[in-house]
N, C-alpha and C positions, 0 to 999 in steps of 0.2 A: 630203074637197075643203073643209071649214072648217079642217082643221089647216092642210096645205099653204095657203093664205092666209094663215091667221097667224100664217105663217112666214118670207110674202115680201111681209111690210107690215114686216118690221125689219130698222131700219138695216145692213145689211153683209153681208145674209143674202144677199140672189143674188149677190152675189159671191161668195160661201165656197161655195158652193153648188153654184154653175157653176165652183170648181174643182175640186170637191170629186168630183162630176162626169164631169169634161177626166181626171183620173185613172184613172178608174177605168175609162172607154172609151179612155185608152191602155195600159193594165194589158192590158186580154181582145182589145186588137188587135195587142199583142205575142205574144196568145200567154204568158201570164206568169200563169195561175192565184194562183201563191200572190198574188200582187202587188196580183193583179182582187179576192179575196178580202181582202186587208187593209184597201184602199182602201175597200169596201163599208163592208166594220167601223165603218173610223172616219168614213165618212160617214154613219152609223143610228144611231154615237152621240155623232156630232154635232147628225142633228136632235132625238134622246132629247132631253139637257143641252136647247139650247134649247125646245122645249117643255115640260120643265120646271122653265124659270125665267119668273119673271111680269118683264112686259115690260107698260109704261103703255097698251100703247093693244088689250093684251089685254081682252076680256066675261068 
């Protein structure tokens, strides 16, 4: 939860994350497992990169 809160405070992150989640949902709903897996991997890489990048609001 702490990491989720940290990310939610970053400018632009909620919009980025929402777009990634919507892509995952759309791929699952359309029955495309390859696209869903790719979208999930993209999202996870995005989260990891954001957590690894120092941010002025992080303690």
